[in-house]
Residue frames relative to the residue before (quaternion, step in Angstrom):
aa qw qx qy qz dx dy dz
M 1.0000 0.0000 0.0000 0.0000 0.00 0.00 0.00
T 0.4128 -0.7360 0.4897 0.2194 3.55 -0.84 1.03
Q 0.6528 -0.4937 0.3907 0.4212 3.56 -1.32 0.24
S 0.6066 0.5605 -0.3404 0.4494 3.58 1.12 -0.70
D 0.6505 0.4996 -0.3155 0.4771 3.59 0.99 -0.82
T 0.6440 0.5236 -0.3173 0.4587 3.59 0.99 -0.86
N 0.6544 0.5062 -0.3105 0.4680 3.58 0.96 -0.82
L 0.6478 0.5186 -0.3188 0.4580 3.58 0.99 -0.83
I 0.6292 0.5221 -0.3258 0.4748 3.59 1.01 -0.80
K 0.6468 0.5271 -0.3156 0.4519 3.58 0.93 -0.88
L 0.6735 0.4944 -0.2939 0.4643 3.59 0.91 -0.90
I 0.6319 0.5253 -0.3263 0.4672 3.58 1.01 -0.80
R 0.6696 0.5001 -0.2978 0.4613 3.56 0.91 -0.92
E 0.6626 0.4857 -0.2973 0.4865 3.59 1.20 -0.50
G 0.5348 -0.6658 0.3764 0.3591 3.56 1.32 -0.01
D 0.3254 0.7505 -0.5057 0.2739 3.57 1.21 0.49
R 0.3467 -0.7814 0.4803 0.1964 3.59 -0.42 1.22
R 0.6122 0.5381 -0.3610 0.4530 3.59 1.07 -0.62
A 0.6510 0.4992 -0.3125 0.4788 3.59 1.00 -0.78
L 0.6245 0.5333 -0.3339 0.4627 3.58 1.06 -0.74
A 0.6509 0.5046 -0.3077 0.4765 3.58 0.96 -0.86
Q 0.6350 0.5347 -0.3171 0.4586 3.57 1.04 -0.83
A 0.6517 0.5252 -0.3046 0.4546 3.56 1.00 -0.89
I 0.6792 0.4837 -0.2989 0.4641 3.58 0.92 -0.88
T 0.5964 0.5423 -0.3532 0.4748 3.60 1.11 -0.67
L 0.6396 0.5185 -0.3127 0.4735 3.57 1.02 -0.84
I 0.6567 0.5240 -0.3015 0.4508 3.57 0.95 -0.93
E 0.7111 0.4705 -0.2512 0.4581 3.59 0.99 -0.84
S 0.5180 0.6638 -0.4079 0.3531 3.58 1.24 -0.36
V 0.3484 -0.7409 0.5394 0.1970 3.58 -1.09 0.70
R 0.4680 0.6764 -0.4465 0.3523 3.59 1.27 0.01
D 0.5438 -0.6490 0.4230 0.3228 3.59 -0.94 0.87
D 0.6655 0.4957 -0.3204 0.4569 3.60 0.94 -0.82
H 0.6397 0.5068 -0.3246 0.4782 3.59 1.08 -0.69
R 0.6137 0.5602 -0.3450 0.4366 3.57 1.06 -0.76
E 0.6539 0.5017 -0.3015 0.4794 3.57 0.98 -0.86
Q 0.6588 0.5030 -0.3073 0.4675 3.57 0.94 -0.86
A 0.6491 0.5204 -0.3171 0.4554 3.57 1.01 -0.84
E 0.6465 0.5167 -0.3227 0.4593 3.59 0.99 -0.76
N 0.6191 0.5219 -0.3294 0.4857 3.60 1.07 -0.73
L 0.6406 0.5352 -0.3134 0.4527 3.56 1.02 -0.91
I 0.6698 0.5021 -0.2988 0.4582 3.57 0.85 -0.98
E 0.6428 0.5302 -0.3153 0.4541 3.57 0.97 -0.87
G 0.6783 0.4956 -0.2858 0.4612 3.55 1.03 -0.81
L 0.7104 0.4538 -0.2467 0.4780 3.57 1.18 -0.61
L 0.4716 0.7300 -0.4177 0.2651 3.59 1.18 -0.49
P 0.6555 0.5231 -0.3438 0.4226 3.65 0.87 -0.76
F 0.7195 0.4294 -0.2363 0.4920 3.59 1.21 -0.44
T 0.5741 0.5922 -0.3728 0.4252 3.61 1.26 0.26
G 0.6602 0.5755 -0.3645 0.3163 3.53 -1.38 -0.01
K 0.6299 0.5783 -0.3366 0.3943 3.60 1.21 -0.09
S 0.5933 0.5861 -0.3744 0.4055 3.61 1.20 -0.15
M 0.4069 -0.6085 0.5911 0.3387 3.55 -1.40 -0.03
R 0.2011 -0.7937 0.5682 0.0822 3.57 -0.64 1.16
I 0.0003 0.8187 -0.5698 0.0709 3.58 -0.61 1.16
A 0.1879 -0.7538 0.6184 0.1186 3.57 -1.00 0.88
V 0.1411 -0.7684 0.6201 0.0707 3.55 -1.08 0.78
S 0.0673 0.8168 -0.5649 0.0958 3.57 -0.48 1.19
G 0.2482 0.7508 -0.5873 0.1728 3.54 -1.26 0.43
V 0.6675 -0.5090 0.3608 0.4064 3.52 -1.26 0.35
P 0.6159 -0.5290 0.4119 0.4138 3.63 -1.14 0.48
G 0.7832 0.3182 -0.2472 0.4735 3.55 -0.99 0.88
V 0.5114 0.6584 -0.4231 0.3549 3.59 1.24 -0.06
G 0.5297 -0.6576 0.3914 0.3657 3.58 1.23 -0.30
K 0.1807 0.8212 -0.5241 0.1353 3.60 1.07 0.67
S 0.6904 0.4851 -0.2899 0.4517 3.60 0.81 -0.99
T 0.6442 0.5086 -0.3216 0.4721 3.60 0.98 -0.81
F 0.6462 0.5077 -0.3207 0.4709 3.57 0.99 -0.81
I 0.6622 0.5113 -0.3188 0.4454 3.59 0.84 -0.96
E 0.6355 0.5254 -0.3399 0.4522 3.58 0.97 -0.75
A 0.6774 0.4790 -0.2886 0.4779 3.60 0.87 -0.97
F 0.6667 0.5019 -0.2910 0.4679 3.59 0.94 -0.93
G 0.6556 0.5187 -0.3052 0.4561 3.58 0.98 -0.87
K 0.6490 0.5094 -0.3148 0.4692 3.59 0.95 -0.84
H 0.6313 0.5236 -0.3340 0.4645 3.58 1.05 -0.73
I 0.6521 0.5078 -0.3163 0.4657 3.59 0.93 -0.91
I 0.6440 0.5169 -0.3248 0.4610 3.59 0.97 -0.80
S 0.6273 0.5439 -0.3333 0.4468 3.59 1.07 -0.74
L 0.6531 0.4931 -0.3039 0.4878 3.59 1.27 -0.32
G 0.5929 -0.6123 0.3378 0.3995 3.54 1.34 0.20
K 0.5674 0.5888 -0.3822 0.4304 3.56 1.23 0.46
K 0.4111 -0.6796 0.5536 0.2504 3.55 -1.38 0.27
V 0.1719 -0.8073 0.5629 0.0425 3.57 -1.00 0.90
A 0.0937 -0.7568 0.6438 0.0629 3.56 -1.01 0.87
V 0.1332 -0.7852 0.6030 0.0456 3.55 -1.02 0.89
L 0.1099 -0.7579 0.6412 0.0484 3.56 -0.79 1.07
A 0.0845 -0.8343 0.5447 -0.0097 3.54 -0.07 1.37
V 0.2019 -0.8188 0.5298 0.0904 3.57 -0.25 1.27
D 0.1847 -0.8040 0.5625 0.0557 3.55 -0.64 1.20
P 0.5122 -0.6459 0.4626 0.3263 3.60 -1.05 0.69
S 0.2442 -0.7602 0.5863 0.1366 3.56 -0.99 0.85
S 0.4735 -0.6366 0.5240 0.3097 3.54 -1.13 0.58
K 0.3926 -0.7124 0.5252 0.2499 3.60 -0.83 0.94
I 0.6400 0.5235 -0.3278 0.4570 3.58 1.22 -0.40
S 0.8180 0.2383 -0.1044 0.5131 3.57 0.72 -1.09
G 0.4199 -0.7038 0.4699 0.3280 3.56 1.22 -0.49
G 0.5380 0.6464 -0.3960 0.3686 3.59 1.27 -0.09
S 0.1380 -0.7764 0.6082 0.0904 3.53 -1.27 0.40
I 0.6251 -0.5778 0.3841 0.3575 3.54 -1.25 0.44
L 0.0094 -0.8524 0.5208 0.0449 3.58 0.98 -0.93
G 0.3839 0.7525 -0.4536 0.2838 3.55 0.85 1.00
D 0.3901 0.7764 -0.4498 0.2066 3.61 1.19 0.09
K 0.5973 0.5481 -0.3844 0.4417 3.59 1.09 -0.50
T 0.6160 0.5296 -0.3385 0.4748 3.55 1.16 -0.60
R 0.6935 0.4732 -0.2737 0.4692 3.56 0.98 -0.93
M 0.7485 0.3040 -0.1965 0.5556 3.62 1.16 -0.44
D 0.0595 0.8651 -0.4966 0.0391 3.54 1.00 0.84
G 0.6662 0.5158 -0.3063 0.4431 3.59 0.92 -0.89
L 0.6875 0.4763 -0.2805 0.4710 3.57 0.92 -0.90
S 0.6529 0.5435 -0.3228 0.4173 3.57 0.96 -0.85
Q 0.6522 0.5196 -0.3112 0.4558 3.60 1.18 -0.44
Q 0.5508 0.6044 -0.3897 0.4237 3.58 1.29 -0.13
S 0.4506 -0.7025 0.4769 0.2758 3.58 -0.82 0.95
E 0.6612 0.5087 -0.3022 0.4612 3.59 1.21 -0.46
A 0.6728 0.4698 -0.2871 0.4941 3.57 1.32 0.04
F 0.0764 -0.7560 0.6472 0.0612 3.51 -1.24 0.59
I 0.0561 -0.8062 0.5890 -0.0059 3.59 -0.68 1.10
R 0.0159 -0.8109 0.5839 -0.0364 3.52 -0.76 1.06
P 0.1830 -0.7621 0.6107 0.1130 3.60 -0.45 1.15
T 0.0186 0.8094 -0.5844 0.0549 3.56 -0.90 0.89
P 0.4461 -0.7145 0.4681 0.2670 3.61 -0.88 0.90
T 0.5243 -0.6416 0.4630 0.3147 3.56 -1.14 0.66
S 0.1912 -0.8048 0.5302 0.1862 3.61 1.12 -0.64
G 0.7102 -0.4856 0.2542 0.4418 3.54 1.04 0.82
E 0.4170 0.7262 -0.4683 0.2818 3.58 1.22 0.12
Q 0.4614 -0.6628 0.5093 0.2973 3.56 -1.07 0.72
G 0.7330 0.4182 -0.3062 0.4405 3.53 -1.25 0.43
G 0.4795 -0.7078 0.4236 0.2994 3.59 1.22 0.17
V 0.6689 0.4638 -0.3088 0.4921 3.57 1.10 0.50
A 0.5289 -0.6525 0.4397 0.3180 3.56 -0.98 0.83
R 0.6464 -0.5706 0.3538 0.3624 3.56 -1.16 0.71
R 0.7823 0.3330 -0.1669 0.4992 3.57 0.95 -0.79
T 0.2810 0.7961 -0.5005 0.1915 3.59 1.19 0.39
R 0.6354 0.5327 -0.3531 0.4334 3.62 0.89 -0.80
E 0.6689 0.4858 -0.3140 0.4669 3.59 0.90 -0.83
S 0.6206 0.5299 -0.3398 0.4675 3.58 1.08 -0.66
I 0.6001 0.5473 -0.3540 0.4637 3.58 1.09 -0.70
L 0.6653 0.5128 -0.3078 0.4469 3.59 0.90 -0.91
V 0.6464 0.5078 -0.3251 0.4675 3.60 0.99 -0.78
C 0.6441 0.5180 -0.3239 0.4604 3.60 0.99 -0.78
E 0.6244 0.5272 -0.3289 0.4734 3.56 1.07 -0.74
A 0.6688 0.4985 -0.3027 0.4610 3.57 0.91 -0.90
A 0.6554 0.5068 -0.2993 0.4733 3.58 1.19 -0.53
G 0.6137 -0.6209 0.3140 0.3732 3.57 1.29 0.11
Y 0.4375 0.6927 -0.4726 0.3246 3.61 1.18 0.36
D 0.4015 -0.7592 0.4707 0.2022 3.54 -0.74 1.12
V 0.7706 0.1495 -0.0699 0.6155 3.57 1.15 -0.69
V 0.0758 -0.7693 0.6336 0.0313 3.56 -0.92 0.95
M 0.0919 -0.8074 0.5825 0.0198 3.57 -0.61 1.16
V 0.1746 -0.7624 0.6168 0.0881 3.54 -1.07 0.84
E 0.1673 -0.7751 0.6035 0.0839 3.56 -0.61 1.13
T 0.2102 -0.8143 0.5302 0.1075 3.59 -0.52 1.14
V 0.6906 -0.4976 0.3401 0.3998 3.55 -1.27 0.37
G 0.7177 -0.3606 0.2914 0.5195 3.57 0.89 -0.87
V 0.5854 -0.5901 0.4261 0.3571 3.56 -1.21 -0.41
G 0.3662 0.7583 -0.4693 0.2658 3.56 1.14 0.53
Q 0.7639 0.2477 -0.1493 0.5769 3.59 1.17 -0.46
S 0.7186 -0.4392 0.3045 0.4450 3.56 -1.30 0.11
E 0.2380 -0.7846 0.5605 0.1168 3.56 -0.66 1.16
T 0.3624 0.7366 -0.4887 0.2954 3.56 1.27 0.16
V 0.5906 0.5949 -0.3677 0.4025 3.59 1.03 -0.77
V 0.7331 0.4102 -0.2449 0.4842 3.57 0.76 -1.00
S 0.6135 0.5620 -0.3586 0.4232 3.60 1.03 -0.69
E 0.6599 0.5026 -0.3064 0.4669 3.59 1.18 -0.56
M 0.6583 0.5019 -0.3120 0.4662 3.62 1.27 -0.06
V 0.7660 0.3831 -0.1694 0.4876 3.59 1.15 -0.50
D 0.5447 -0.6137 0.4726 0.3215 3.50 -1.37 0.27
M 0.8050 0.0943 -0.0091 0.5856 3.58 1.07 -0.76
F 0.2042 -0.7940 0.5690 0.0648 3.55 -0.95 0.99
F 0.1623 -0.7733 0.6087 0.0714 3.57 -0.68 1.15
L 0.0978 -0.7500 0.6500 0.0744 3.58 -1.00 0.88
M 0.1756 -0.8063 0.5615 0.0614 3.57 -0.65 1.16
L 0.1374 -0.7972 0.5871 0.0283 3.56 -1.02 0.95
L 0.4203 -0.6727 0.5515 0.2581 3.52 -1.32 0.39
P 0.3965 -0.6849 0.5404 0.2859 3.61 -1.10 0.57
G 0.8514 0.2266 -0.1206 0.4573 3.54 -1.24 0.43
S 0.2691 0.7900 -0.5155 0.1943 3.59 0.99 0.77
G 0.5191 -0.6252 0.4261 0.3976 3.58 1.24 -0.34
D 0.7321 0.2539 -0.1894 0.6030 3.57 1.27 -0.06
E 0.4508 -0.7444 0.4161 0.2637 3.54 -0.38 1.25
L 0.7784 0.2659 -0.1565 0.5468 3.55 1.00 -0.76
Q 0.4274 -0.7923 0.3904 0.1928 3.54 1.31 0.48
G 0.5643 -0.6543 0.3704 0.3409 3.59 1.17 0.48
I 0.4234 0.7032 -0.4709 0.3232 3.59 1.24 0.30
K 0.5153 -0.6871 0.4212 0.2914 3.55 -0.78 1.04
R 0.6118 -0.5862 0.3974 0.3523 3.51 -1.09 0.81
G 0.6396 0.5634 -0.3300 0.4057 3.59 0.94 -0.89
I 0.6558 0.5073 -0.3080 0.4667 3.56 1.04 -0.77
V 0.6364 0.5182 -0.3197 0.4735 3.56 1.02 -0.81
E 0.6490 0.5226 -0.3192 0.4514 3.59 1.03 -0.76
L 0.6179 0.5440 -0.3449 0.4509 3.59 1.18 -0.48
A 0.6095 0.6189 -0.3431 0.3574 3.56 1.12 -0.67
D 0.2510 -0.7382 0.6112 0.1359 3.52 -1.06 0.91
L 0.7676 0.0449 -0.0463 0.6377 3.53 1.33 -0.31
I 0.1690 -0.7632 0.6177 0.0862 3.57 -0.97 0.93
I 0.0926 -0.8053 0.5856 -0.0053 3.56 -0.76 1.13
V 0.1911 -0.7353 0.6401 0.1143 3.55 -0.84 1.05
N 0.1965 -0.8194 0.5340 0.0699 3.55 -0.33 1.31
K 0.7769 0.3723 -0.2721 0.4286 3.55 -1.42 0.08
A 0.3216 0.7433 -0.5099 0.2900 3.55 1.12 0.77
D 0.4746 0.6328 -0.4660 0.3964 3.55 0.49 1.25
G 0.7979 0.2817 -0.2145 0.4878 3.53 -1.29 0.37
D 0.8275 -0.1809 0.1589 0.5072 3.56 -0.96 -0.93
L 0.6523 0.5537 -0.3147 0.4110 3.60 1.22 -0.24
V 0.3890 0.7405 -0.4764 0.2710 3.61 1.26 0.01
S 0.6805 0.4886 -0.2906 0.4623 3.58 0.84 -0.98
A 0.6567 0.5122 -0.3113 0.4576 3.59 0.94 -0.89
A 0.6402 0.5336 -0.3185 0.4516 3.56 1.02 -0.84
K 0.6528 0.5056 -0.3080 0.4726 3.58 0.98 -0.84
S 0.6348 0.5330 -0.3273 0.4537 3.57 1.05 -0.75
V 0.6529 0.4941 -0.3075 0.4847 3.59 0.95 -0.90
A 0.6398 0.5267 -0.3239 0.4564 3.60 0.95 -0.84
S 0.6480 0.5153 -0.3144 0.4645 3.59 0.99 -0.82
D 0.6434 0.5283 -0.3184 0.4534 3.57 0.97 -0.88
Y 0.7086 0.4536 -0.2642 0.4715 3.58 0.88 -0.94
S 0.5782 0.5686 -0.3784 0.4464 3.60 1.10 -0.58
S 0.6630 0.4843 -0.2957 0.4884 3.56 1.05 -0.78
A 0.6650 0.5278 -0.3073 0.4299 3.56 1.02 -0.87
V 0.6846 0.5120 -0.3129 0.4139 3.60 0.84 -0.92
R 0.5632 0.5967 -0.3983 0.4101 3.59 1.17 -0.37
L 0.6852 0.4788 -0.2723 0.4766 3.55 1.19 -0.51
L 0.6693 0.5060 -0.2795 0.4667 3.57 1.31 -0.23
Q 0.5554 -0.5901 0.4720 0.3470 3.52 -1.32 0.39
S 0.3557 -0.7423 0.5280 0.2089 3.59 -0.72 1.04
S 0.6647 -0.5095 0.3602 0.4109 3.58 -1.27 0.37
H 0.7750 -0.1037 -0.0024 0.6234 3.58 1.18 -0.41
A 0.6862 -0.5770 0.2761 0.3463 3.50 -1.09 0.88
Q 0.7076 0.4799 -0.2686 0.4436 3.58 1.06 -0.68
W 0.7113 0.4256 -0.2442 0.5033 3.60 1.24 0.07
V 0.1641 -0.7471 0.6373 0.0935 3.54 -0.91 0.98
T 0.4449 -0.7355 0.4410 0.2583 3.58 -0.50 1.17
P 0.2933 -0.7636 0.5442 0.1862 3.61 -0.58 1.09
V 0.1804 -0.7373 0.6374 0.1324 3.56 -1.26 0.49
V 0.0160 0.8235 -0.5617 0.0778 3.59 -0.54 1.19
T 0.3332 -0.6978 0.5850 0.2446 3.54 -1.32 0.26
C 0.0419 0.7946 -0.6057 0.0070 3.55 -1.17 0.48
S 0.2462 -0.7102 0.6310 0.1920 3.53 -1.35 0.28
S 0.2989 -0.7779 0.5268 0.1675 3.55 -0.39 1.22
I 0.6373 0.5359 -0.3241 0.4490 3.58 1.05 -0.77
E 0.7529 0.3471 -0.1971 0.5233 3.59 0.91 -0.92
E 0.3556 -0.7668 0.4561 0.2786 3.59 1.39 -0.08
K 0.3767 0.7027 -0.5034 0.3330 3.55 1.02 0.88
G 0.8032 0.2587 -0.2137 0.4922 3.56 -0.90 0.97
I 0.4667 0.6985 -0.4347 0.3246 3.59 1.27 -0.14
N 0.6668 0.4993 -0.3050 0.4616 3.60 0.89 -0.89
D 0.6165 0.5455 -0.3440 0.4517 3.59 1.10 -0.70
I 0.6389 0.5320 -0.3238 0.4515 3.56 1.05 -0.79
W 0.6337 0.5111 -0.3343 0.4748 3.59 1.01 -0.73
D 0.6178 0.5372 -0.3446 0.4594 3.59 1.04 -0.74
I 0.6375 0.5211 -0.3215 0.4678 3.59 1.05 -0.77
V 0.6084 0.5480 -0.3487 0.4561 3.59 1.05 -0.76
I 0.6526 0.5013 -0.3087 0.4769 3.59 0.93 -0.89
Q 0.6499 0.5135 -0.3160 0.4627 3.59 0.93 -0.87
F 0.6528 0.5212 -0.3113 0.4531 3.55 0.98 -0.88
R 0.6631 0.4972 -0.3090 0.4665 3.59 0.90 -0.88
N 0.6435 0.5177 -0.3188 0.4649 3.55 0.99 -0.82
S 0.6382 0.5287 -0.3131 0.4639 3.55 1.08 -0.83
L 0.6655 0.5020 -0.2973 0.4656 3.58 1.00 -0.85
S 0.6236 0.5796 -0.3381 0.4011 3.55 1.08 -0.74
E 0.5560 0.5865 -0.3941 0.4377 3.56 1.23 -0.43
D 0.8379 0.0812 -0.1114 0.5282 3.58 -0.95 0.93
N 0.5559 -0.6555 0.3682 0.3546 3.61 1.17 0.63
L 0.2509 0.7994 -0.5119 0.1895 3.61 1.11 0.59
F 0.5979 0.5636 -0.3669 0.4362 3.59 1.10 -0.65
D 0.6829 0.4773 -0.2822 0.4756 3.57 0.89 -0.97
K 0.6317 0.5336 -0.3279 0.4569 3.58 1.04 -0.77
R 0.6431 0.5162 -0.3202 0.4664 3.59 1.02 -0.79
R 0.6322 0.5278 -0.3274 0.4633 3.58 1.03 -0.78
I 0.6306 0.5217 -0.3321 0.4688 3.60 1.01 -0.79
Q 0.6551 0.5068 -0.3073 0.4685 3.58 0.95 -0.85
Q 0.5953 0.5557 -0.3588 0.4562 3.59 1.08 -0.70
A 0.6819 0.4957 -0.2845 0.4565 3.57 0.88 -1.00
L 0.6682 0.4981 -0.3002 0.4640 3.58 0.96 -0.87
S 0.6368 0.5180 -0.3268 0.4684 3.60 1.01 -0.76
S 0.6330 0.5299 -0.3204 0.4647 3.55 1.05 -0.77
M 0.6422 0.5241 -0.3214 0.4578 3.57 0.98 -0.86
R 0.6726 0.4958 -0.2960 0.4628 3.60 0.91 -0.92
R 0.6515 0.5002 -0.3161 0.4748 3.59 0.98 -0.80
E 0.6417 0.5162 -0.3196 0.4686 3.56 1.02 -0.79
L 0.6315 0.5248 -0.3287 0.4667 3.57 1.03 -0.77
D 0.6263 0.5277 -0.3318 0.4682 3.60 0.99 -0.80
D 0.6644 0.5121 -0.2976 0.4558 3.56 0.94 -0.94
L 0.6615 0.5101 -0.3119 0.4527 3.59 0.95 -0.86
I 0.6520 0.5018 -0.3165 0.4721 3.57 0.97 -0.86
F 0.6332 0.5291 -0.3246 0.4623 3.59 0.97 -0.85
H 0.6637 0.5077 -0.2980 0.4615 3.56 0.95 -0.95
D 0.6770 0.4969 -0.2929 0.4571 3.57 0.89 -0.94
F 0.6179 0.5521 -0.3372 0.4469 3.57 1.04 -0.83
H 0.7510 0.4036 -0.2263 0.4710 3.59 0.75 -1.01
S 0.6291 0.5061 -0.3385 0.4832 3.58 1.30 -0.17
S 0.5041 0.6827 -0.4051 0.3401 3.55 1.27 -0.32
E 0.4299 -0.7064 0.5005 0.2563 3.57 -0.79 1.02
A 0.6252 0.5430 -0.3406 0.4453 3.60 1.04 -0.71
V 0.6542 0.4967 -0.3015 0.4841 3.56 1.03 -0.84
K 0.6406 0.5374 -0.3277 0.4399 3.57 0.94 -0.89
S 0.6711 0.5347 -0.3019 0.4153 3.57 1.03 -0.78
V 0.7853 0.3098 -0.1685 0.5089 3.60 1.15 -0.46
I 0.5284 0.6836 -0.4146 0.2857 3.60 1.12 -0.46
T 0.6350 0.5312 -0.3435 0.4434 3.60 1.00 -0.74
V 0.6376 0.5174 -0.3161 0.4753 3.56 1.02 -0.85
M 0.6616 0.5112 -0.3028 0.4575 3.56 0.94 -0.92
E 0.6417 0.5131 -0.3300 0.4648 3.58 0.99 -0.79
G 0.6257 0.5397 -0.3339 0.4535 3.56 1.07 -0.74
K 0.6506 0.5106 -0.3127 0.4672 3.61 1.01 -0.77
V 0.6362 0.4996 -0.3370 0.4818 3.58 1.07 -0.68
E 0.6466 0.5286 -0.3197 0.4475 3.59 0.94 -0.87
S 0.7340 0.4184 -0.2345 0.4809 3.59 0.99 -0.81
G 0.5305 -0.6639 0.3890 0.3557 3.57 1.27 -0.03
L 0.4574 0.6967 -0.4457 0.3269 3.61 1.23 0.23
K 0.7777 0.1368 -0.0918 0.6066 3.55 1.22 -0.45
S 0.4460 -0.6540 0.5290 0.3057 3.54 -1.13 0.62
P 0.6350 -0.5313 0.3885 0.4045 3.62 -1.13 0.47
A 0.6569 0.5146 -0.3183 0.4498 3.60 0.94 -0.86
Q 0.6630 0.4964 -0.3106 0.4663 3.59 0.93 -0.87
A 0.6425 0.5244 -0.3146 0.4617 3.58 0.95 -0.87
A 0.6489 0.5241 -0.3142 0.4533 3.59 0.95 -0.89
R 0.6619 0.5058 -0.3085 0.4592 3.58 0.94 -0.89
E 0.6688 0.4978 -0.3044 0.4608 3.59 0.95 -0.84
L 0.6258 0.5175 -0.3313 0.4804 3.60 1.08 -0.71
L 0.6344 0.5235 -0.3226 0.4684 3.57 1.01 -0.82
S 0.6376 0.5254 -0.3263 0.4593 3.60 1.01 -0.78
V 0.6226 0.5309 -0.3269 0.4729 3.57 1.06 -0.77
F 0.6614 0.5069 -0.2954 0.4672 3.57 0.97 -0.89
K 0.6626 0.5049 -0.3104 0.4578 3.61 0.93 -0.85
R 0.6379 0.5335 -0.3357 0.4424 3.58 0.98 -0.77
E 0.6559 0.4984 -0.3062 0.4772 3.56 1.04 -0.82
S 0.6653 0.5169 -0.2983 0.4486 3.55 1.00 -0.83
């Protein structure tokens, strides 16, 4: 580890937000030299991680995730804690660009010295979460943030990816959508440790209560994230900041529930193992497409699939054989 790495670790441990931002930029870089430096950085910070509460906030676009996170974050800060927000923005698969506007949407929270907000592009990753989000969570923990929240893109793709990175998964719903269960897939609801019906204000209070009642009935038929927890369904108004303190109380209850029989520690171990397996998949994928032997035949093989001369499965097996021979 270089002197520069040691200095960066020291600054992060002191809570320097500029150093934290620099570290996350390094983690997100696709350059090989940056990747090696980032891995050294994470290794140096690991002894100082693991003390935060990791929370994911997911829901359809327009449900008010950013508004909720701002209200929730301000409440947590009022309790004397520090909050980090990793706001994952959708990237264009064509241009690679992203909106990265969450600091604008969380203007009040971003001005708090106890808060750190980092918008980050998905870069086409499945599950609505950036590839290096888990490592960014670890850096935020090492910097002394008590709660790390991950705002995901939405529920259009498998949210299993983000659920494997966090301790608690919030699913946010809209009131009065015209569909009691809003077409949200059963698997996503089963991931939820807490269901929040947002925008329960003004004329929508009654509709929000109705949706909450419907989901309360539905979750009883589903498998909870762990046997000792029945997923609560609550309403809140992020704009009026109503119900926010109750949600924090539920977070505390959930953590206490997980702490029984060491379930919290077991979940953290599973998070780390899932990350290792996903990283292994990424490395194999990268090595496969970097293989000169594969590059020399893949275009020909694709042509045979397009013309119907080979099935996709057969072509894939033959490409894998080429890769294995080179390895």
